[in-house]
C-alpha positions in Angstrom: -16.6 -14.4 36.9 -19.2 -12.5 38.8 -18.8 -8.7 38.9 -21.0 -6.1 40.6 -22.8 -3.7 38.3 -20.2 -0.9 38.6 -17.3 -3.2 38.0 -19.0 -4.8 35.0 -19.6 -1.4 33.5 -16.0 -0.4 34.1 -14.8 -3.7 32.6 -17.0 -3.2 29.5 -15.7 0.4 29.1 -12.1 -0.9 29.4 -12.8 -3.6 26.7 -14.2 -0.9 24.4 -11.1 1.3 24.9 -8.9 -1.7 24.0 -11.0 -2.4 20.9 -10.8 1.3 19.9 -7.0 1.4 20.3 -6.6 -1.9 18.3 -8.9 -0.5 15.6 -6.9 2.7 15.4 -3.6 0.9 15.2 -4.9 -1.4 12.5 -6.0 1.5 10.4 -2.6 3.2 10.8 -0.8 0.1 9.8 -3.1 -0.3 6.7 -2.5 3.3 5.7 1.3 2.9 6.1 1.2 -0.3 4.0 -0.7 1.7 1.3 2.0 4.4 1.3 4.7 1.8 1.0 3.0 0.1 -1.9 2.4 3.5 -3.6 6.1 4.3 -3.2 7.2 1.0 -4.7 4.8 1.5 -7.7 6.1 5.0 -8.3 9.7 3.7 -8.2 8.8 1.0 -10.7 7.1 3.5 -13.0 10.2 5.8 -12.8 12.4 2.8 -13.7 10.2 2.0 -16.7 10.3 5.5 -18.0 14.1 5.7 -17.4 14.8 2.5 -19.3 12.4 3.6 -22.1 14.1 7.0 -22.4 17.4 5.2 -22.7 16.1 3.1 -25.6 15.9 -0.2 -23.7 13.4 -2.4 -25.6 10.0 -3.0 -23.9 10.4 -6.8 -23.6 13.7 -6.2 -21.7 12.1 -3.5 -19.5 9.2 -5.8 -18.6 11.4 -8.8 -17.9 13.9 -6.8 -15.8 11.1 -5.3 -13.7 9.0 -8.4 -13.6 6.0 -6.8 -15.1 4.0 -7.5 -18.3 4.9 -5.8 -21.5 1.3 -4.4 -21.5 1.8 -2.9 -18.1 5.1 -1.3 -19.2 3.4 0.2 -22.3 0.6 1.5 -20.1 3.1 3.3 -17.9 4.9 4.7 -20.9 1.6 5.9 -22.5 0.5 7.5 -19.2 3.9 9.3 -19.0 3.5 10.6 -22.6 0.1 12.0 -21.7 1.5 14.2 -19.0 
């Protein structure tokens, strides 16, 4: 495709705008996914603490929440430090 100099510059500017918008949208989507993941992790941590405070054994907590016993213990230890 042959474009005159002005049209070629306009086209390049248009492509840059499209790339900028796409980049901005990608960043927003990645940030949103991070927030979703953080929320899920906080919910899981709250569940571990809730089970633990109701005397549910660590192996059952871990199995129920599909985490390792070590991870459950880390969450509990972190909660105790607060």
